[in-house]
Every structure is written in C-alpha cells, then in structure tokens.
Backbone as a chain_set.jsonl record, in Angstrom:
{"seq": "XXXXXXXXXXXXXXXXXXXXXXXXXXXXXXXXXXXXXXXXXXXXXXXXXXXXXXXXXXXXXXXXXXXXXXXXXXXXXXXXXXXXXXXXXXXXXXXXXXXXXXXXXXXX", "coords": {"N": [[13.391, 7.131, 6.822], [11.73, 7.866, 9.782], [8.233, 8.02, 10.555], [6.515, 10.989, 11.645], [5.394, 11.723, 15.037], [2.002, 10.862, 15.872], [-0.885, 13.014, 15.794], [-3.111, 14.272, 18.397], [-5.62, 13.376, 17.621], [-5.06, 11.011, 16.366], [-4.197, 11.005, 13.745], [-1.618, 11.61, 11.256], [0.56, 14.501, 11.281], [-0.236, 17.275, 9.133], [0.915, 17.183, 5.759], [3.473, 15.828, 3.568], [4.763, 12.652, 3.894], [7.489, 10.465, 3.859], [8.349, 7.044, 3.52], [10.408, 4.104, 3.816], [9.808, 1.439, 3.987], [7.193, -0.933, 4.854], [7.319, -1.426, 7.567], [7.547, 0.933, 8.976], [5.001, 2.028, 8.786], [3.595, 0.038, 10.104], [4.636, 0.322, 12.677], [3.729, 2.853, 13.403], [0.973, 2.736, 12.98], [-0.288, 0.349, 14.369], [-1.521, -3.041, 13.97], [-4.114, -3.401, 15.606], [-6.593, -4.505, 15.68], [-8.794, -7.026, 14.339], [-9.657, -6.244, 11.82], [-7.753, -4.302, 11.057], [-5.509, -5.982, 11.02], [-6.158, -7.659, 8.871], [-6.269, -5.795, 6.742], [-3.613, -4.9, 6.81], [-2.223, -7.223, 6.103], [-3.152, -7.607, 3.465], [-2.255, -5.231, 2.307], [0.512, -5.591, 2.467], [0.777, -7.796, 0.741], [-0.012, -6.57, -1.643], [1.964, -4.584, -1.982], [4.221, -6.198, -2.276], [3.563, -7.494, -4.692], [3.469, -5.3, -6.43], [6.139, -4.487, -6.346], [7.446, -6.834, -7.275], [6.367, -7.086, -9.84], [7.094, -4.73, -10.944], [5.364, -2.457, -11.205], [5.044, 0.217, -10.546], [6.431, 3.327, -9.261], [6.104, 4.697, -6.897], [4.004, 4.462, -4.021], [1.151, 5.858, -2.816], [-0.352, 6.253, 0.246], [-3.361, 6.664, 1.934], [-6.258, 7.926, 3.696], [-8.584, 6.411, 6.098], [-7.078, 4.334, 7.116], [-4.586, 5.266, 7.814], [-4.976, 6.637, 10.177], [-6.05, 7.032, 13.587], [-8.214, 5.369, 13.725], [-9.908, 2.532, 14.852], [-11.073, 0.418, 13.36], [-10.621, 0.705, 10.3], [-12.282, 1.19, 7.148], [-11.115, 0.636, 4.704], [-8.136, 0.891, 2.64], [-6.907, 3.718, 1.219], [-5.363, 4.131, -1.836], [-2.855, 5.211, -4.168], [-1.118, 4.549, -7.055], [1.895, 5.477, -8.354], [3.46, 5.961, -11.46], [6.332, 5.31, -13.623], [6.32, 7.057, -15.715], [6.061, 6.035, -18.21], [4.532, 5.654, -21.425], [0.966, 5.601, -21.727], [-0.083, 3.423, -23.216], [2.114, 1.665, -23.281], [2.404, 1.146, -20.561], [-0.057, -0.082, -19.993], [-0.001, -2.442, -21.555], [2.26, -3.716, -20.459], [1.452, -3.922, -17.764], [-0.892, -5.475, -18.01], [0.114, -7.927, -19.025], [1.869, -8.734, -16.94], [0.179, -8.755, -14.672], [-1.758, -10.655, -15.396], [-0.168, -12.948, -15.485], [0.605, -13.013, -12.796], [-1.926, -13.316, -11.555], [-2.706, -15.819, -12.557], [-0.697, -17.421, -11.409], [-1.165, -16.926, -8.674], [-3.811, -17.905, -8.207], [-3.615, -20.519, -9.097], [-1.879, -21.613, -7.331], [-3.194, -22.063, -5.006]], "CA": [[13.019, 8.18, 7.752], [10.565, 7.493, 10.584], [7.086, 8.914, 10.487], [6.415, 11.832, 12.836], [4.372, 11.287, 15.994], [0.621, 11.17, 15.505], [-1.57, 14.081, 16.535], [-4.027, 13.799, 19.431], [-6.748, 12.68, 16.989], [-4.584, 9.762, 15.803], [-3.709, 11.18, 12.375], [-0.294, 12.23, 11.115], [0.511, 15.935, 11.009], [-0.423, 17.599, 7.716], [2.138, 17.185, 4.973], [3.884, 14.639, 2.828], [5.707, 11.878, 4.702], [8.075, 9.388, 3.068], [8.835, 5.869, 4.249], [11.155, 3.194, 2.956], [9.168, 0.117, 4.006], [5.935, -1.008, 5.6], [7.547, -1.49, 9.018], [7.306, 2.263, 9.541], [3.549, 2.158, 8.94], [3.208, -0.912, 11.163], [5.012, 0.887, 13.983], [2.909, 4.034, 13.686], [-0.434, 2.333, 12.956], [-0.242, -1.096, 14.602], [-2.715, -3.841, 13.688], [-4.684, -3.648, 16.924], [-7.906, -5.131, 15.529], [-8.825, -8.023, 13.259], [-9.787, -5.513, 10.555], [-6.428, -3.743, 10.741], [-4.627, -7.096, 10.666], [-6.521, -8.086, 7.526], [-5.829, -4.756, 5.811], [-2.146, -4.908, 6.788], [-1.813, -8.393, 5.321], [-3.433, -7.346, 2.048], [-1.353, -4.167, 1.867], [1.828, -6.212, 2.272], [0.694, -8.591, -0.496], [-0.065, -5.657, -2.776], [3.289, -3.967, -2.129], [5.103, -7.229, -2.829], [3.209, -7.683, -6.106], [3.886, -4.095, -7.153], [7.603, -4.562, -6.473], [7.825, -7.97, -8.11], [5.926, -6.852, -11.212], [7.586, -3.402, -11.358], [4.19, -1.747, -11.712], [5.051, 1.638, -10.224], [7.62, 3.842, -8.596], [5.722, 5.13, -5.555], [2.655, 4.136, -3.591], [0.625, 6.863, -1.889], [-1.323, 5.633, 1.146], [-4.159, 7.717, 2.562], [-7.545, 7.474, 4.212], [-8.744, 6.087, 7.512], [-6.06, 3.369, 7.549], [-3.471, 5.984, 8.431], [-5.48, 7.44, 11.293], [-6.198, 6.231, 14.791], [-9.464, 4.616, 13.674], [-9.68, 1.14, 15.218], [-11.488, -0.465, 12.268], [-10.787, 1.437, 9.038], [-13.045, 0.401, 6.174], [-10.246, 0.236, 3.599], [-6.914, 1.682, 2.507], [-6.917, 4.504, -0.014], [-4.046, 4.023, -2.462], [-2.589, 5.702, -5.524], [0.148, 4.018, -7.539], [2.531, 6.396, -9.288], [4.259, 5.206, -12.423], [7.617, 5.872, -14.036], [6.141, 8.006, -16.806], [5.933, 5.352, -19.501], [3.288, 6.028, -22.089], [-0.182, 4.848, -21.225], [-0.216, 2.137, -23.904], [3.202, 0.805, -22.81], [2.087, 0.744, -19.196], [-1.196, -1.011, -20.016], [0.449, -3.735, -22.084], [3.152, -4.284, -19.449], [0.644, -4.242, -16.591], [-1.785, -6.577, -18.342], [0.898, -9.154, -19.118], [2.387, -9.105, -15.624], [-0.908, -9.064, -13.751], [-2.341, -11.936, -15.798], [0.749, -13.997, -15.025], [0.502, -13.048, -11.335], [-3.223, -13.888, -11.187], [-2.644, -17.258, -12.836], [0.147, -18.04, -10.388], [-1.816, -16.807, -7.364], [-4.966, -18.783, -8.078], [-3.246, -21.907, -9.338], [-1.077, -22.104, -6.208], [-4.049, -22.252, -3.815]], "C": [[11.744, 7.744, 8.482], [9.446, 8.509, 10.411], [7.043, 9.774, 11.742], [5.355, 11.295, 13.789], [2.977, 11.701, 15.523], [0.078, 12.305, 16.365], [-2.504, 13.457, 17.571], [-5.208, 13.022, 18.84], [-6.335, 11.375, 16.3], [-4.042, 9.854, 14.392], [-2.282, 11.736, 12.393], [-0.453, 13.728, 10.942], [0.347, 16.166, 9.497], [0.923, 17.598, 7.011], [2.39, 15.869, 4.288], [4.968, 13.932, 3.637], [6.197, 10.696, 3.885], [8.566, 8.272, 3.973], [9.59, 4.978, 3.273], [10.577, 1.783, 2.956], [7.943, 0.138, 4.907], [6.121, -1.08, 7.113], [7.285, -0.144, 9.682], [5.806, 2.521, 9.719], [3.068, 1.253, 10.058], [3.514, -0.359, 12.553], [4.108, 2.046, 14.377], [1.432, 3.701, 13.788], [-0.523, 0.824, 13.144], [-1.59, -1.775, 14.344], [-3.343, -4.283, 15.004], [-6.081, -4.243, 16.88], [-7.82, -6.145, 14.395], [-8.902, -7.327, 11.9], [-8.442, -4.928, 10.136], [-5.447, -4.849, 10.344], [-4.89, -7.562, 9.237], [-6.045, -7.077, 6.479], [-4.304, -4.735, 5.691], [-1.615, -6.069, 5.944], [-2.007, -8.145, 3.829], [-2.548, -6.238, 1.489], [0.033, -4.738, 1.59], [1.847, -7.049, 0.992], [0.712, -7.687, -1.721], [1.298, -5.019, -3.029], [4.27, -4.964, -2.737], [4.822, -7.445, -4.317], [3.655, -6.494, -6.944], [5.392, -4.104, -7.369], [8.021, -5.652, -7.453], [7.492, -7.727, -9.582], [6.379, -5.507, -11.764], [6.464, -2.562, -11.958], [4.204, -0.251, -11.431], [6.311, 2.033, -9.5], [7.341, 4.294, -7.17], [4.287, 4.725, -5.283], [2.244, 5.176, -2.556], [-0.469, 6.187, -1.07], [-2.029, 6.739, 1.91], [-5.413, 7.098, 3.17], [-7.499, 7.067, 5.665], [-7.724, 5.074, 8.02], [-4.892, 4.063, 8.233], [-3.98, 7.046, 9.404], [-5.548, 6.523, 12.512], [-7.459, 5.386, 14.801], [-9.185, 3.126, 13.91], [-9.971, 0.188, 14.057], [-11.702, 0.326, 10.98], [-11.496, 0.559, 8.008], [-12.168, -0.109, 5.034], [-8.958, 1.043, 3.668], [-7.008, 2.423, 1.181], [-5.495, 4.525, -0.569], [-4.02, 4.713, -3.815], [-1.214, 5.187, -5.904], [0.698, 4.964, -8.59], [3.467, 5.612, -10.188], [5.528, 5.963, -12.797], [7.496, 6.901, -15.139], [6.116, 7.363, -18.169], [4.616, 5.763, -20.136], [2.167, 5.132, -21.602], [-0.287, 3.483, -21.902], [0.885, 1.173, -23.476], [2.892, 0.267, -21.416], [0.966, -0.287, -19.172], [-0.776, -2.391, -20.503], [1.322, -4.435, -21.051], [2.361, -4.751, -18.234], [-0.222, -5.46, -16.87], [-1.026, -7.901, -18.363], [1.338, -9.625, -17.732], [1.275, -9.496, -14.66], [-1.571, -10.38, -14.124], [-1.471, -13.099, -15.35], [0.637, -14.142, -13.507], [-0.813, -13.686, -10.898], [-3.242, -15.396, -11.436], [-1.849, -17.985, -11.76], [-0.565, -18.057, -9.036], [-2.945, -17.815, -7.212], [-4.631, -20.25, -8.324], [-2.453, -22.486, -8.163], [-1.905, -22.336, -4.943], [-4.676, -23.611, -3.795]], "O": [[10.786, 7.301, 7.848], [9.682, 9.69, 10.157], [7.489, 9.334, 12.801], [4.508, 10.497, 13.388], [2.794, 12.731, 14.874], [0.516, 12.526, 17.494], [-2.663, 12.237, 17.607], [-5.737, 12.115, 19.482], [-7.179, 10.703, 15.708], [-3.481, 8.883, 13.885], [-1.811, 12.258, 13.403], [-1.506, 14.183, 10.496], [0.754, 15.33, 8.69], [1.943, 17.966, 7.594], [1.616, 14.92, 4.414], [5.968, 14.541, 4.016], [5.39, 9.994, 3.275], [9.123, 8.514, 5.044], [9.428, 5.088, 2.058], [10.826, 1.013, 2.029], [7.696, 1.106, 5.626], [5.179, -0.822, 7.862], [6.847, -0.094, 10.831], [5.393, 3.158, 10.688], [2.23, 1.65, 10.868], [2.74, -0.552, 13.49], [3.762, 2.202, 15.548], [0.711, 4.303, 14.583], [-0.801, 0.095, 12.191], [-2.65, -1.164, 14.482], [-3.125, -5.406, 15.459], [-6.694, -4.463, 17.924], [-6.886, -6.12, 13.594], [-8.278, -7.774, 10.937], [-8.044, -5.053, 8.978], [-4.644, -4.666, 9.429], [-3.954, -7.828, 8.484], [-5.484, -7.46, 5.452], [-3.768, -4.572, 4.595], [-0.673, -5.905, 5.169], [-1.123, -8.442, 3.026], [-2.136, -6.296, 0.33], [0.656, -4.399, 0.583], [2.824, -7.016, 0.244], [1.368, -7.993, -2.717], [1.734, -4.927, -4.176], [5.059, -4.609, -3.614], [5.754, -7.565, -5.112], [4.166, -6.67, -8.05], [5.868, -3.768, -8.453], [8.84, -5.425, -8.343], [8.253, -8.119, -10.466], [6.088, -5.175, -12.913], [6.587, -2.027, -13.06], [3.427, 0.484, -12.04], [7.15, 1.195, -9.167], [8.237, 4.277, -6.325], [3.461, 4.653, -6.194], [2.916, 5.349, -1.539], [-1.405, 5.615, -1.629], [-1.391, 7.636, 2.462], [-5.589, 5.88, 3.149], [-6.53, 7.33, 6.377], [-7.521, 4.96, 9.229], [-4.277, 3.498, 9.138], [-3.491, 8.175, 9.446], [-5.138, 5.364, 12.448], [-7.746, 4.739, 15.808], [-8.332, 2.535, 13.248], [-9.202, -0.739, 13.802], [-12.843, 0.592, 10.605], [-11.33, -0.661, 7.998], [-12.442, -1.165, 4.463], [-8.719, 1.78, 4.625], [-7.172, 1.801, 0.132], [-4.547, 4.886, 0.129], [-5.031, 4.787, -4.514], [-0.251, 5.368, -5.158], [0.046, 5.225, -9.601], [4.176, 4.713, -9.737], [5.764, 7.087, -12.355], [8.481, 7.561, -15.471], [6.146, 8.059, -19.184], [3.689, 6.177, -19.44], [2.409, 4.025, -21.12], [-0.553, 2.486, -21.232], [0.625, -0.02, -23.321], [3.094, -0.914, -21.132], [1.029, -1.257, -18.416], [-1.163, -3.401, -19.914], [1.14, -5.625, -20.795], [2.58, -5.854, -17.734], [-0.28, -6.38, -16.054], [-1.478, -8.886, -17.779], [1.186, -10.801, -17.401], [1.415, -10.463, -13.911], [-1.918, -11.157, -13.233], [-1.981, -14.12, -14.888], [0.58, -15.258, -12.99], [-0.828, -14.504, -9.978], [-3.743, -16.157, -10.608], [-2.268, -19.03, -11.261], [-0.569, -19.072, -8.339], [-3.026, -18.507, -6.197], [-5.311, -21.131, -7.8], [-2.363, -23.704, -8.013], [-1.367, -22.76, -3.92], [-5.42, -23.934, -2.869]]}, "num_chains": 1, "name": "protein.A"}
C-alpha cells in the first residue's frame, strides 16, 4: 500500500501507515541531500540485516527522517519482535549479531 500524500509541512498525515518495502519511503521522502542519502543507505543496510538475521517482525520508523526536513539528524526506529521470551531473543540476537559483525568487519 502506498503512503498517503504528505501534508503542507512535509509530514505524513497523523495515523499508522504500513509499507511493504523501502521503495515506498524512498518515493515519499527522496534522498535530496547528502545527509538523507547517507541515512537511506544505512536504513537499507539495517533492514537487510534485520531480515537476514530474523531479528524482528516489524520496524517502526519515526522522527525527522519521515518529514520534509532536508537534513534530518537521524532516523528514529523501534524493532518489534515475534513475542519470544526475552532470554530467547537475547541469546538468538547475540549469536546472530556477533556473526554479522564478524562478517561485516572481516569483509572490509
């Protein structure tokens, strides 16, 4: 489902909006500055890692990144999980993230 048109101030209308991929965010909030390009690249890397490592079920994106601000300072995120117990999630996350970090830094 496409995001609704932005308001005059550059933000989305109030409410909860669902997307299926980052292309919908890119279309609504294009990377029109070096800062936005950098944030978009890092967001894409994070989404890919979350998917590959099965770390969550939904990602909530908020803050100035999803407004008309030319140079947002960051992207506010919340990762929602499947409801596994905290200890199960921590052990799973730790193992997967350590493997990912080793791979990421050893491949540079």
